[in-house]
DOSE-968426 format. One record per residue (C-alpha): residue number from 1; z negated, y negated, x negated; residue in one letter. Coordinates in pm, 1 decimal. Each point is the difference from the previous one (the first is absolute). Layout:
N
kolke  Z  Y  X  paza
NUM  Z  Y  X  A $
...
END
This chain:
94
kolke  Z  Y  X  paza
1  -4295.4  1809.8  557.3  M $
2  261.9  -185.6  199.8  K $
3  203.9  132.8  288.4  S $
4  377.6  -7.4  -49.7  V $
5  270.3  17.9  264.3  K $
6  329.9  144.3  -118.7  R $
7  324.8  77.4  179.0  N $
8  102.4  351.5  -98.5  E $
9  308.7  192.2  104.0  V $
10  149.3  336.3  -93.0  G $
11  354.4  68.4  -113.8  Y $
12  84.4  177.4  323.5  S $
13  -77.3  -308.5  209.2  E $
14  239.5  -209.4  -208.8  I $
15  263.5  274.4  7.0  F $
16  -23.9  29.2  380.3  H $
17  31.8  -378.6  25.9  F $
18  308.1  8.4  -226.2  A $
19  159.4  260.8  224.4  E $
20  -88.0  -171.7  327.4  K $
21  86.4  -358.6  -98.4  K $
22  268.4  46.2  -267.9  F $
23  151.0  342.1  73.3  G $
24  -106.3  128.2  -343.9  V $
25  -80.4  372.2  12.4  G $
26  -284.5  169.9  -184.9  W $
27  205.4  119.3  -300.1  N $
28  171.8  -335.3  -34.7  A $
29  -340.8  -171.3  11.6  A $
30  -116.5  223.7  -284.6  N $
31  290.3  -126.9  -207.6  N $
32  -45.3  -364.1  102.7  L $
33  -369.6  -22.4  -73.8  F $
34  -53.1  242.6  -287.7  W $
35  321.8  18.5  -199.9  H $
36  -40.0  -322.0  -200.3  D $
37  -151.2  -153.0  313.8  G $
38  -310.4  -206.3  67.4  P $
39  -235.9  295.5  65.9  L $
40  -127.1  265.9  -236.9  N $
41  11.6  362.5  110.7  Y $
42  -346.0  159.4  30.2  Q $
43  -177.2  -323.7  -87.4  R $
44  -162.3  -283.4  187.3  T $
45  173.7  -338.6  -3.0  D $
46  -145.7  -339.1  91.1  D $
47  262.6  -226.8  150.6  I $
48  -23.7  -373.5  66.0  E $
49  253.9  -157.9  234.1  L $
50  69.2  -314.1  -205.1  G $
51  51.0  204.5  -314.4  E $
52  241.5  244.5  159.9  I $
53  194.0  -285.8  164.0  E $
54  37.6  -159.5  -344.9  A $
55  107.1  336.0  -146.0  D $
56  264.0  28.9  272.4  L $
57  141.7  -345.5  -72.4  E $
58  3.5  61.7  -375.9  N $
59  171.9  335.1  47.4  T $
60  263.7  -153.4  230.2  K $
61  74.3  -265.6  -262.8  I $
62  -21.8  205.8  -319.7  E $
63  106.0  346.6  120.7  Y $
64  202.0  -25.2  321.9  P $
65  141.3  347.7  -70.9  E $
66  -348.7  152.6  57.1  Y $
67  63.4  43.8  371.0  K $
68  -255.9  280.9  45.4  D $
69  -280.1  -200.2  -161.4  L $
70  91.1  -303.6  210.0  I $
71  -9.0  213.6  317.0  K $
72  -340.4  144.5  -99.1  A $
73  -140.9  -350.5  -47.3  Y $
74  144.3  -111.2  334.5  E $
75  -160.0  296.7  178.2  I $
76  -341.7  -58.9  -158.9  L $
77  12.8  -370.5  86.9  I $
78  98.6  75.9  360.2  A $
79  -277.2  261.8  25.0  F $
80  -261.0  -244.6  -125.5  M $
81  117.1  -281.2  226.7  K $
82  11.0  224.8  305.7  E $
83  -355.4  112.9  -73.6  N $
84  -110.7  -356.1  -78.5  N $
85  -136.5  76.3  -348.4  V $
86  42.8  -183.4  -327.5  T $
87  -154.1  271.1  -219.1  E $
88  -7.8  376.9  35.3  M $
89  -69.1  314.2  -194.4  R $
90  260.2  274.1  27.3  V $
91  -187.5  326.8  -35.9  N $
92  179.2  314.3  -110.5  S $
93  -262.2  224.8  159.0  D $
94  134.6  -0.3  352.1  D $
END
């Protein structure tokens, strides 16, 4: 069996980051991330920085009217960069 290191974070940590760094309150974060956003409610999501950066650029080009989704991507990217991670698992069990 091999040992695996994984960066894991709960929703609340991302939501607190969104409030502290972007002024996005808890209810607004629910809407940003779960209402057609990049995270799935009550599920675990694996996120890779390069992939989400590409998703952000594609969304800006193809769907500039999706301002909430764009903001959600920007927050996740900032969170990952501030924590110096390129991959993380967002766990719904926090």
